[in-house]
N, C-alpha and C positions, 0 to 999 in steps of 0.2 A: 485635235484629238484629245489633248489634255483638257480643253474646255468642256468637251463632251463628257469626259469621265467625271469632271467636277460637278457638272449638272446632274449626272446620274447619282453621284454620291450624295449631293444635296437633297435630291428627291427621296433617296432612301432614308436619310436622316429625318426629313420632314415626315415621311410616312411612319417611321418608328415613333416619333414624338406624338403624332396624332393618335397612333394605336395605344401608346402608353397613357395619353390623356383620356382616351375613350375608356380604357380599362380602369383607370383611376376613378373616372366619373361613375362607371358601372359599379365599382366596389363601394363608392360612397352611397350610391342609390341602394345597394344591397344592405349596407350598414343601417341606413335610415329605415328601410323596410323591416329589418330584423328588430330594431329598437321599437318600432310601432307595434309589432306583434308582441314583443316581450312586455310592453307596458299594458296591453289589453288583456293578455292571458292571465287566467286565474290559477294556473298551475305551471311548474317550472318547465322551461324549454331551453335547450342548449344546442350548440352546433353539433350536427350529426357526426358520427365517426368518419374520418377523412376518407373520401372516395366512395362511400357506400351510396350516398344520395347526391353527390356533387358537393361543391365547395360552399354553397349558400343555402343549405337546408337546415331546418330546425327539427329536433327530435324531442319527444317527451312521452310521459305516460299520464293518463288521467284516470283516476280511480272512480269506479261506480260500484254500487251494491250488486252482488249477483242476484239477490232477491230484492228487486226494486220496490215491491209492495211492502215488505216487512221493514226495509231499511235497516237490516241487521244481518249478522252472520258473515259469510265470506265476501271479500271485496275482490274485484277484477281490475287489474291495471291495463287499460286500453292503450295499445301502441299507436302513437300519432306521429306523422311526418308532415311537415309543411315545407313545400318548395316555394320560396319567397318570390313574389313578383319582381321582375327586373326594374320596374319603374319605382322611383322614389315616392311617388304618389299613386299607388295602385287604386283600382276601383274598389269600393267598399265591399263588394259581393264576390267572394272567392268561389272556386269550383271544388266541390267535394266529389270524390270518386267512390262508387260502390261496385265491388268486384263480383265475379261470377262464382260458379260452383253448384250449390252452396258449399262453402268451405275454403275458398281461396282467400289469400291475404291481400288486402288492398294495397299495402305498402310495397308489394312486389313490383307494382307498376311504376313506383317512384325511383326504383334502383337506377343508379347511374346519373340521376338528375334530369333525365330527358322528360320525364313526366308522362311517357306513353302518349295516348291519344290527346291528353290534355296539354301537351307540351307547348303547342303554338299559341296558347292563351296566356302563357307565363309572362309575356311582356307587360301585361296590364293587370293580372290577377294572381293572387296567391292560389296555390294548388294544395288541397288538403287530402290526405290519405289516412284513414283510420281502420285498423284491423278490427273487424267485427268480433264481438265476444265469441270465443271458441276457435278463432283462427289466428294465424301468424304469430304475433307477439302478445296476443290478448287472451291469456290462459288457453292455449291451443289444445284442442281435443283430437290428438292424432292416434291412430291405430291402423293395423294392417288387415285388409280384407282380401288377402292373396294378391296384393298389388305389386309385389316384387318380381320383375321379370327374370331375376337370377334363379328363381324357383319356378322353372317352366311348368312342371306338372300342376302346381297350384294356380299359377298365373293363367293357364289355359283350361282350368277345371271349371267347376260349377261356380256361378255367381252368388254372392251374398251367403256364403256357407254359414249355417246356423251356429256352429261352434265358434267361429271367428267373431261373429256378431255378438254372441254372448260373452266371450272373453273380452271384447272391446268394451262392452257396457260395464262389466265388473271392474275392469282396470280404471276406466274414466270416472266411475262413481266415487272413487277415492279423492278426486280433485275437483269435482263439479256436481251440482244438482242438474242433471241433464235435461230436466223439464224446462229449465230457465234459459235456454239458448235459442229461442224462437226469434223470428224476424221482428215482430212488433216490439219486443223487449229491446232488441238491438237497435231499432230505430229511435227509441227513447234515449238510449245511450248516445247515439249520434247527435241528437239534438242537444244533449248536455254538453258534448264536446264543442258543438257550434257556439253555444252560449259562453262556455269557458274560454274560448278563443276570442271572444268579443265581437263576433260577427252577428249582424241582425238577419239579413237575408242572404241566402246562398244559392248558387247554381248547382243543381244536382245532375250528375252524369253517371249512368250505369250501363254495364254490359252483361247480357245473359241473366243469371240470377240477380245481378245488381239492378236490373230493370224492375224485377219483382219487388226487391227491397225499396227501391225508389218510390214505387207506387204506394207501398205501405207508409213510407215517410210522408208522402203527399196526403194520405188519408188522416194521419195523426198530427202533422205539423205544417199545414199549408201556409200559415201566416209567415213562415220564415223561409219561403222559397221564392226566388225570382224567376228562374227558368228550369225546365227539366229536359234532359236529353237521354233518350233510351235507344240502345243498339242491341238488336236481337231480342225483341220484346216478349216478355213472359209475364202476363197479367195474373192476378190472384186465382183465376179459374183454371190454370193449367193442370192442377192436380198432379204434380210431379210424383212418379215417373210416367204418368198416363200419356203425356204428349210425345214421348219418344218414338213409338212405332210409325206413326203417320209422318212425322217429321223426317225420319230416316228414309222412308219410302220416297218422299218428295225429293230429297237430296240425291238418292240413287237414280230416280227417273230422270232428273235434270242432268246428272252425270252421263247416263246412257244417251240421252238426247243430244247433248253437246258433243259427245264422242262420235256419234253418227254423223254429225254435221262438220266434224273436223277431218280433213282429208287424211292426215297422218294417223290419227287415232283409229279411224274407220278401216284404213288399210291394214293396220297392225292387229286390230281386234274386230273383225267384221261380224263375228257371231257371239259377241260378248254376252248378250242377254240369254241366249240358249246355254252357253257355258256356265253362267251363274246358276241357272235352274239345275243343271247337271251336278254342280258342286254341292248344292243344298240337298239334293236327293241322296247323296252319300251318307247323310246323317239319319236317314229314315230308320235305320236299325240301331241307332245309338251312337256313342262317340266313335270317331274315326282315328286310327293310328296313323300319325304323320311324322315325317322326319323334319327336325328343326335343328338349329344351331345353338348350342349352349353358350350364353353370353360370357361365361367365365372362362371356359376352356377352349372355345371355338370348335369343339368337337361336335360331331353329328349324333343326335339322340332321337329315340322314338318317344313321342308324346301322344297321349290320348286327348284328342281335341273334341270338346263338346259343342254341339250345334249352337246352344244358347251363347256360349262364349265366342264362337266364330262370328255370329251375326252382331254381337255386341261390340266386338273389336272393330268390325267393319263399319258399324254405325258411328263409332267415335272417329274413324278415319274420314267419314263423310261430313263432319262438322264444318270444315272450312274448304274452300276451293283449292287451297294450297295442298292439303293432304288428299283431297278427293281426286286430284290429278293422277295419283298413283293407283286408284281403285281399279280401273279397267285392266291395267297390267297385273295387279295382284290377283284379280279373279282369274285372268287367263292363265297365269302360272299355277294357281291352285288347280285349275282344270287339268293342267299338264302334270299334276301331282307334285308340284314344287311349292311348298308352303313357306319357304324362307322369306320371300317378299312379303307375304302376309304377316309373318312374325315381325319383320322389321317395321311394317306399318303399325302393328299393334303396340310394339314397344315405344315407338316415337309418338303415338297418339294416346298413350296411357296416362291421361290427365288425372285420373282418379287417385293415383299414388301421391300426388301433390296436394290433395285436399285434406282438410281436417275432417276425417270421416265421422267423428262423433258429432260435430256441429251439423254436418250433412244429414246424419240420421235424425237428429232432433227436428230439423226444419222439415224434411220430407215426411217423416212419420207423424208429425203434428199438423202440418199445413197442407199436405197433399193426399197421402194415403187414406186418412179417415173419411174423405169425401168421395172416394172412388167406389162405384157400384159395379155389379156384374154386367149391367147393361153398358156402362162406360167401357169396360174392358172389351166386350164383344164388338162394340161399334168402332173403337179406336185401334183395334189390332187386326181386324179382318182384312185380308188381301194385302198384308204387309210382310216383307221378308223377315222382320224382327219377330212378328207373332206376339203371343201373350206371355211368353216365358219371362221376359225382362220385368214386366209389371208384376206378375204373380210372385216371383221370388223376392222382390222388393217388399211387397205387401206382407209376405210371410216373415221376412226379417224384422219388420216393424213390430211384430208381436213380441219380440225380445227387447224392445226399446221403450223407455218411458216417454209418455206423450205430454207435451205442454198444453196449457189451457188456450184454446183458440175458439172464438165465437162461431156460432152456427152459420152466420151470414158472411163469413170471412172470404169466401170465394166469389162474392159479388164484385163486379167490375168497379174500379175507382172512378169517381166523377170529379171533375175539376175544370175550372176555367183558366188555369195557369197556362202561360206560354209553354208549349211542349213540341218537341221534334222527335220523331221516331225514324230509325233506320232499320229496314227489313230486307235481308238478302233473299232473293227469290229461289236460292238453292240452299237455304239455311237448314242444316240437318238436326237442329235442336229446337228452335222456336220459329216456325214458319210464318210467312206474312199474314196468314189468316188470324193469328192471335192479335197482331197489331190492328188489323182491320176491325175486329170486334171491339177492342179497347177504344179506338178512335171515336166511336159513336158517343162517348161520354166526355170528349175533350173538344169543346167548341173552338178553342184557340190552339188546337193541335194540328199537326201535319205529319203524314206518313210518307216517307220516301222509300220506294221499292227499288232495289238495285239488282238488275239482272246479272247472272253469272257470279253471284256473290253469296258467301255462306255466313256462318256464325262467327263473325270476325269484325274488326274495327280498323283494319289496316288500310293504307293507301291515302294519297293526297286528297282524293275527292271527299271522303268522309271527314277527314281532319279539317279541310277547308270549310265544308258545310257547317260543321260543329262550331268552328270559330266564328263564322258569320252570324250564326244563330245567337250565340251567347253575347256577342258584341252588340247586336241589334236589340236583343231582349224579346224577340218575336220571330215566329216561323214564317210570317207573312212576307212575301216578296223575296225570300232567300233564293239565290240562284242554285238550283240543284241539277242543272243540265248535265253536269259531269257524270251523274249516275247512269245516264243512258249510254255512255261511252265505255262503261266498265267491261273489261274482257276477262274471261277465265284464264288462269295460268295454263300454259301448254301442257297437254297430257304427256306422260312419259312412256317409253317402250323398253326401258331398262331401269333397274334400281339405281338411284343417285348414290354416288360413292360415299357420301357422308352418312347414309343410312345402312350401308352394307354391314352385315354381321360377320363376314369372313375376315 
């Protein structure tokens, strides 16, 4: 008995020694990796604040001219985070992440040190996150377009209210030349950061608007790219916000179809399509008075809900299959005149409040809206539940916003023979598969992977594994993507999850 205890104790000691040795080896590798980056970098980098990006991340700011053509005037300090490769001898080509929106901060994905989608490549490569000019820590252009759910009448009122747009412009013009926050200028910034960090070629990875930005970087700096990974593909011809109505209709149709095929969902909501039509008809005579829950007091209040706002909040809820699993329940409860579940979905899907609205407006008002024609609006909005309101109010709002210089041929699809892999969700409520299909015609070394029951998202082991295999191989050819065919939609709900409850 004593001998057995000694053996167990010795095993525990040996395990602890091995663990300590491994940790020491890892720390030594991290130290060497940090020293390598410090030696190459042309601007100061230091260990990030403890806990924010993990224990082995480097933070710094790299300054660029706001006006890159004049090389004078205001300077912008771009916020940079590098999650160091765990290997002491990492691959020379890091992964650069381009975030969505437009207006989201890339460094948000690095918080906690996991690296988000990029995380499982960290054993061999540095992961680099740069907040695009006008976002995050890079002279952020924040303002409020009725994005605060604590102000329910405004939150559920008209979209893009002119007075708010005008006030936002006037506020931000004091700290920025709003014409100079377009994607092409930002991609030249990114290339400067690449060079300043001492990297020759990089692997680009982008999600949503980040795929749009990545394609512009491909157009401007192809010689410095090794591979390109795009999730939720948005090519230059999307003309944002023109893509939204048909994309949302696709996501809604897929949700209804999958609900009908799911025994529990169909049993709970057998007439969901008819109920949805009935709910929309209530708005035929204008805003509808509905009862909601005040997030501050938890008391019940009457709110005038506008049709355009109702369908927009529902559209945002259809972005991913995680939030779309609530949609049949939300519609059914609205049909029963209970709008609390809709309110909960709207608040928890309210991504716009986290975006740098000023940067969002410059990008969309310069790179999308000027290319939209009346014929486009009629074609892309007909027979959609979103209709033309979302596009038209955005176009009107852009009349209040300065427009950056964008060439007339800007919306032409990018052509490249770089290794490229696309991920397209077949239930994507923002950038449907047909945009990737069109773009693929110009990428001879590209591949599009369509994932059933998958939305505007990058979660799950399948996408992470495919992404890792692609970058490690440096080619989309021969990558095993069979996991995509086994993707399942998250189960639909027939009651509001407790974590979303407003009561």
